[in-house]
N, C-alpha and C positions, 0 to 999 in steps of 0.2 A: 265235758265233751258232749257234742250232740249224739243222740243214741243211734240214729240210722245212717249217718255218714261221717266218719271220722275225718276224711279229707276235706269235706265242706267246712268243718270247724277249723282245721288248719288254714284253709284258704281264707276264711273269714278273718282270722287273726292276722294273716299276712297282708291282706288288703287294708286292714285298719292300721297296721303298724309300719307300712312302707314309708309313710311320711314322718315317722317318729323313730328313725333309725338310731339316733343318739340314745334314746331311752332304752331301746332293746339292747344296745351295746353295753350300757351301764348295768343292766340286769345280768347280762352274760358275764360281765366283768366281776360282779359280786359272786356269782356261782363259781367262777374260776378261782377266785381268792379263797373261798371256803375249801374247795377241793384240794388246792395246792397245800394249804396249811394242814389239812388232814392227812394227805397221803404223799406229799412231795411233788417236786416240779418236773419229774421225769415221766412222760406219758407211757414209756415202755414198762414201767413198774407200777404206775398208778392208772388202773383201768378207768376209773371215773374221770380222770383228767383227759384221757384219750377220747372218752365219750363226749365230754363237754367241748373239746376242740372240734370234733366232728359236728356237733350241734351248732357251735358258733360259725363254722364255715358254711353250714347249710342256711344260716341267716345272713350270709354275705358279710360277716365281720372280717375286716382285713387281717391278714396274718400278723402284720406289725402290731396291731392292737392286741391281738391274742398273746403274742410273746411279751409285750410290755406288761400285761396283766399278770402273767406267770412270774416274770422277774420281780415285779413289785411285791407279789404275795410271798415269794421265796426270800425276800430281803429282810434283814433284821430290823430295818427302820419302818416296816409297814405296821401301822397301828390299827388297821381296819379289822374289827372283830364282829363278824356276822354269825348269827345262829339260825339254823333252819327250824321253822315252826310251821306246822300245818294247822290251819283253822277250819273248823267244820260248822255247818249251820244249815238253815232252811231259808229258801227264798220264798216268794209269794206262792200261796197254795201248796206249801210243803215241798217245793223242789229242793232236792238234796244238792248242797254245794260244798266243795272242798277247795281251799285256797292255800297254795304252797308259797311260803314267804322266806326271804332272807333278810334279817333285820339286825341293826345294831342298837335298837331300843325297843324291847318287847312291850313296854308300857304304851309307848306311842302307837305301835302297830296294832296292838289289841284294841286300843280305843278307836282307832280308825276303822278296823274291821267291824266292831260293834256298831259304829255310826252308820256305815254303809248298809248293813243288814237292816238296822232299825228304820232307816230313812226310806227304804224301798219295800217295806211290807214283809220283811223276814225277821229272823232272829239268829244270833250267834249261839251255837250250842257247845256242849262239852266235847272233849276229845273222844272219838269213837262213836259219836252219835249218828254219823252217816257213812263212815268209811266202809262199813260192811256192805254197802250198796254198790261198791266199786271194786274192780279188780285191775291190777297193774298189767298193762300190755304195751308192747311196742307197736307203733303204727307207721308203716312206710307207704307213701303214695308214689306210684309208678306211672309215668306218662304213657298213655296208651299208644301214641304214635311211635314210641321207641320199641314197641313189642310187635314183632312180626308173627309170632306164634305163641298163643296163650298157654298151650301145653308146655312149651319149652320154658316159659317164665315160671310156671307152676313147679316144674321139676327143679329149676335153678334155685327157686326160693326155698323149697323143701330141703334140698341138699345143703343149703346154707344154714338151715336151722329154723326156718319159718314154721309156724303152726298152721296157717290157713291163708288163702288168698280169696278176695272178694272182688266182683266186678261192679264198680260204681259207675255212675253216669259218665264222668269225665276222667276216670283213672282206674287203675287196679290198686286195691288196698291190701297190703301184705301185713298179716298179724304175726307178731313174734312174742316170745317171753320178753319182759322188760329189760332183762340183762343182755339180751341178744340183739337188740335192735340195731346197734351201730355195726356189729360184725356182719349181720345180714345185709345191711345197706352197703357196706364196703364190698362184699362179695358180688352183689348185683351190679354195682358200678364197675367193678373189674370185668364183668361180663358184658359191658357195653350198654347196660340198661340205664335210662335216664330217670333219676329220682327227683320228684317234685318237692318232697319234704319228708321229714320223719320226726318222731317224738316218742319219748318214754312217757306214757299217759296213764291216767286213771280212767278206765272205761266203765260206764254204768252197766250193772247187771240187768236192770230193767229201767225203762224210761217212763216219764209222765208227760201228758199233753195238757197244755193250757188253752182254755177257750175264752176266758174272760179278758177283754181288751185291756183293762187296767192291770191285771196280773201280767200280761204279756209286756206291756209298757214298762212296768216296774222291774221285771226280770231283766229286760234288755238294759235298763239303766244301772241295775246292780252289777251286771257283768262288766259294763263299760267302766264304772267307777273302780271296781276291783282291778281290772286290767291296767288302768291308768296309774295306779298307785306304785310308786317307785319300789316299795318293799315286796310287791307281789311278783312272783315268778310265773306261776301258772294258776289258772282257774278251771275247775272241772265241775260239771253239773249233770243231772240226769233229765233235763228238759229236752224233749224231742222237738227241736226247733223246726218250724215250718221253713220251706225252701226260701220264701221271701224274706225271712228274718236273718238268713245266713250271709 
């Protein structure tokens, strides 16, 4: 995540992936598969499934696709076995990077992660080497034009369980506990507030600035390679990206 604007990071990812919808749906399908196998196919009793359905819908995944993934994962004949692995490492100039993956072949994924980090001036580290530099938070981006009174938005968000609200250039950013992001989103939508996007994210506690052009170039390439990998679900970092990089 970018340090100074969480929504700019969300927006950057959406601009990049709108032309790769099938890839995004594949990644969401993997996540649904894992969650259904862990907790069952009923979103009423499986809170994580309810959350991922909301996430899939926010990414414009058709409901037919969502239900098909759920039914397949709940069936006896489904042999897809994915495991969640988080990789940690350092990008150019020591930028902290966390990569959340779902993989059916940990050897392949580990080798790919190591290759990406090595190729672009970083190194893959041990588990725990950078996770202490991040905290899990929910981020909800609210369209400013849908808000007639900022005080009313603040009250509605806080009553729904939000921790804080920030005024960004092109939206309001509502911060929640990671487990509350989808409940707060639903409450705001029910109040007629337009949500641009939301995510359960790892937010950097502190950020770093890159000034060397080669470091900036390699960091952008590292992020791009990681996000394009089919096994990768999310990429988080503590690089305070300049506006023209987002």
